matplotlib code that plots the C-alpha trace (Angstrom):
import matplotlib.pyplot as plt

x = [0.0, 1.3, 3.2, 1.3, -1.4, 1.3, 1.6, -1.9, -3.1, -6.9, -7.0, -9.5, -10.1, -11.6, -13.4, -16.2, -17.4, -14.9, -17.7, -17.0, -13.2, -13.0, -15.3, -13.4, -10.4, -12.1, -12.9, -9.6, -8.2, -10.7, -9.4, -5.7, -5.1, -2.9, -1.4, -4.0, -3.8, -5.6, -6.2, -7.3, -9.6, -12.2, -13.3, -11.0, -8.7, -9.2, -11.3, -14.1, -12.5, -10.2, -13.0, -15.1, -11.9, -11.9, -8.5, -7.4, -6.4, -2.6, -3.8, -4.8, -1.6, 0.4, -1.7, -0.1, -1.3, -1.1, -2.4, -3.8, -4.5, -2.0, 0.6, -0.4, -0.1, 3.8, 4.6, 2.2, 2.1, -1.1, -4.3, -7.7, -10.6, -14.2, -17.3, -20.8, -20.5, -20.1, -22.6, -21.0, -19.3, -15.8, -12.9, -11.3, -14.5, -15.1, -17.2, -15.3, -15.2, -14.3, -11.0, -10.2, -10.6, -10.2, -7.5, -5.7, -3.9, -2.8, -1.1, 2.4, 4.5, 3.2, 1.9, -1.8, -3.6, -7.8, -9.4, -12.7, -14.1, -16.0, -19.5, -21.0, -20.3, -17.4, -14.3, -14.3, -14.1, -10.5, -9.2, -11.0, -8.6, -5.8, -6.6, -5.8, -8.4, -12.1, -14.5, -18.0, -19.9, -23.5, -26.1, -29.9, -31.8, -34.1, -31.3, -27.5, -25.4, -23.4, -21.9, -18.2, -17.6, -19.9, -17.8, -14.4, -15.6, -16.7, -13.8, -11.5, -13.3, -13.2, -9.3, -8.7, -10.3, -8.1, -4.9, -5.7, -5.6, -2.4, 0.1, 3.5, 6.2, 8.3, 11.6, 14.2, 12.5, 13.8, 10.5, 11.2, 9.9, 7.1, 9.1, 11.6, 9.2, 7.7, 11.4, 12.0, 8.7, 9.5, 12.7, 10.9, 8.7, 11.7, 13.1, 10.1, 9.8, 13.0, 12.2, 10.4, 7.5, 5.6, 2.2, 0.1, 2.1, 0.8, 3.5, 0.3, -1.1, 2.3, 2.7, -0.6, 0.0, 3.2, 1.9, -0.9, 1.8, 4.0, 1.0, 0.3, 3.9, 5.9, 9.3, 12.4, 15.1, 17.1, 14.9, 15.0, 18.5, 18.4, 15.9, 17.7, 21.0, 19.1, 17.7, 21.2, 22.6, 19.8, 20.5, 24.1, 23.8, 21.5, 24.1, 27.1, 24.6, 23.7, 27.7, 28.4, 25.6, 26.6, 30.5, 29.3, 27.2, 30.5, 32.3, 29.9, 29.8, 33.9, 34.1]
y = [-0.2, 3.6, 4.6, 8.0, 10.3, 12.2, 9.0, 9.7, 12.0, 13.3, 13.7, 15.8, 15.6, 18.3, 19.9, 22.4, 24.4, 26.6, 25.8, 22.2, 22.7, 24.6, 22.4, 19.3, 20.8, 21.6, 17.8, 17.0, 19.3, 17.9, 14.7, 15.3, 14.9, 17.7, 16.2, 17.8, 17.0, 19.1, 17.7, 20.4, 22.1, 23.9, 26.3, 29.4, 28.0, 31.7, 33.7, 31.3, 28.2, 29.4, 30.7, 27.7, 25.7, 27.8, 26.7, 24.5, 27.4, 26.4, 22.9, 24.7, 26.8, 23.7, 21.6, 20.2, 20.2, 17.6, 17.9, 14.5, 11.5, 9.5, 12.1, 12.2, 8.5, 8.3, 10.4, 9.3, 5.4, 3.6, 4.9, 4.5, 5.5, 6.4, 5.7, 4.8, 3.5, -0.4, -1.6, -5.2, -7.7, -6.1, -7.6, -4.3, -2.9, -2.5, 0.2, 2.9, 0.8, -2.0, -0.8, 1.1, -1.5, -4.8, -3.7, -0.4, -2.1, -5.3, -2.8, -2.6, 0.8, 2.6, 6.0, 6.0, 8.6, 8.5, 10.0, 11.6, 12.8, 15.9, 16.4, 15.7, 12.5, 11.4, 9.6, 8.4, 4.6, 5.4, 7.0, 4.0, 1.7, 3.4, 2.7, -0.3, -0.2, 1.3, 2.2, 3.2, 4.7, 3.0, 5.3, 5.0, 3.2, 6.3, 8.8, 7.2, 10.0, 12.0, 15.6, 15.6, 17.2, 14.9, 11.7, 13.6, 14.0, 10.3, 8.6, 11.2, 10.0, 6.2, 6.6, 8.6, 6.0, 3.0, 5.4, 5.7, 1.9, 1.4, -0.8, 0.5, -1.7, -4.1, -2.8, -3.9, -4.1, -1.6, -1.2, 0.7, 4.0, 4.9, 7.0, 4.6, 1.9, 4.4, 5.1, 1.6, 1.5, 4.6, 2.7, -0.3, 1.8, 3.5, 0.0, -1.2, 1.8, 0.8, -2.6, -3.6, -5.7, -8.3, -7.2, -9.1, -6.8, -3.7, -1.2, 0.3, -2.7, -4.5, -1.6, -1.4, -5.2, -4.1, -1.3, -3.5, -5.8, -3.5, -2.4, -5.5, -6.6, -5.1, -4.4, -4.0, -1.9, -4.8, -6.4, -2.9, -3.0, -6.3, -5.6, -2.2, -4.4, -6.9, -3.8, -2.6, -6.1, -6.6, -2.8, -3.7, -7.3, -5.5, -2.6, -5.3, -7.2, -4.3, -3.2, -6.5, -6.7, -3.1, -4.4, -7.3, -5.2, -2.9, -6.0, -7.2, -3.5, -3.7, -7.1]
z = [0.0, -0.8, 2.4, 3.2, 1.3, -0.5, -2.4, -4.0, -6.3, -7.2, -10.9, -12.3, -16.2, -18.0, -15.2, -16.6, -13.6, -11.1, -8.2, -8.9, -8.6, -5.8, -3.4, -4.9, -3.7, -0.4, 0.6, -0.7, 2.1, 4.8, 4.3, 4.5, 0.8, -1.1, -4.3, -7.1, -11.1, -13.6, -17.2, -19.6, -16.9, -19.3, -15.9, -14.9, -12.3, -10.5, -7.6, -7.7, -7.6, -4.6, -2.7, -2.9, -1.9, 1.6, 3.2, 0.1, -2.2, -1.6, -3.4, -6.5, -6.2, -6.2, -8.7, -11.9, -15.4, -18.0, -21.7, -21.6, -18.9, -21.0, -20.3, -16.5, -16.5, -17.6, -14.5, -11.9, -12.5, -11.7, -12.4, -10.4, -12.6, -11.0, -13.3, -13.2, -17.1, -15.7, -13.2, -12.8, -15.3, -15.3, -13.3, -12.7, -10.9, -7.6, -5.3, -3.6, 0.0, -1.6, -3.1, -0.2, 2.3, 0.4, -2.5, -1.5, 1.5, -0.7, -3.4, -3.6, -2.7, -5.7, -6.5, -7.4, -9.2, -9.0, -11.7, -11.9, -15.1, -16.6, -15.2, -18.2, -19.2, -17.0, -18.4, -21.8, -22.5, -23.9, -20.8, -18.4, -20.6, -19.1, -15.5, -14.0, -11.6, -11.7, -9.0, -8.6, -5.6, -5.6, -4.9, -4.8, -8.1, -8.6, -9.2, -8.5, -10.4, -8.0, -8.3, -8.9, -6.0, -3.8, -5.6, -4.6, -1.0, -0.9, -2.3, -0.2, 3.0, 2.0, 1.2, 4.4, 6.6, 4.6, 5.6, 9.1, 9.5, 7.6, 9.5, 9.5, 7.7, 10.3, 11.1, 8.4, 5.5, 2.8, 0.5, -2.7, -3.0, -5.3, -7.3, -7.7, -9.0, -11.3, -12.6, -13.3, -15.2, -17.1, -17.9, -19.3, -21.3, -23.0, -23.7, -25.2, -27.1, -29.0, -29.8, -32.8, -31.2, -32.7, -34.4, -31.5, -28.9, -28.1, -25.9, -24.0, -23.1, -21.9, -20.0, -18.7, -17.3, -16.0, -14.1, -12.7, -11.9, -10.0, -7.8, -6.8, -6.0, -3.1, -4.5, -1.9, -3.1, -3.4, -6.1, -7.7, -7.9, -9.4, -12.2, -13.4, -13.4, -15.8, -17.9, -18.3, -19.3, -22.0, -23.4, -23.2, -25.2, -27.7, -28.5, -28.8, -31.4, -33.3, -33.6, -34.7, -37.5, -38.7, -38.8, -40.5, -42.9, -43.7, -44.3, -47.1, -48.7, -48.8, -50.5]

ax = plt.figure().add_subplot(projection="3d")
ax.plot(x, y, z, "-o")
ax.set_aspect("equal")
plt.show()
């Protein structure tokens, strides 16, 4: 599980109303979260949002901006998408309390981003596919749809309770930090980007699975160092092979 609340970001995608942005930030402040990410906000991040955020205005001041959710994922790592699109049938879907109580404590030391879509239609299907986990907030059968800031408040409350119950690591365990795990994932993504993958393998899908695996697998610093050494060895072998192939081709051209 992430060590502390600073390893968790609230990501608001294309937020339309400054009032919702401000009250969402206030809910974050109420529950002790202060990492805010904004993806293409459609409202002004200004006077009204700051007024509605009350004592959370400094969260707005420190907010990070990204042009797309995919760009944010490259820095943050594992994404948890909030949605009302799917009621059942998805292996990635749980309700907010189930995720906070049952899944979050089993996650490894990774950085997490919980993602909220715009007020109109929520996250798109393409954006939901970027998320390793999906959560819903069950409501009454007559009108189950919640306002953006209400959804943020409910999620922040459930996650706050989960963090308050978190047990400290036993002494002597040098667990890798969220930043270290994310750096390794970025290194893997860069390596895959230099490869000519078979047609049936998608780099995006591979990275999706690797992020899910990293989220479920606690890595100690020693594990991380070993994986980095293996990556360096693989890259070194590739460079040696390419050099030999280039030398062989030059020899053919000269003969």
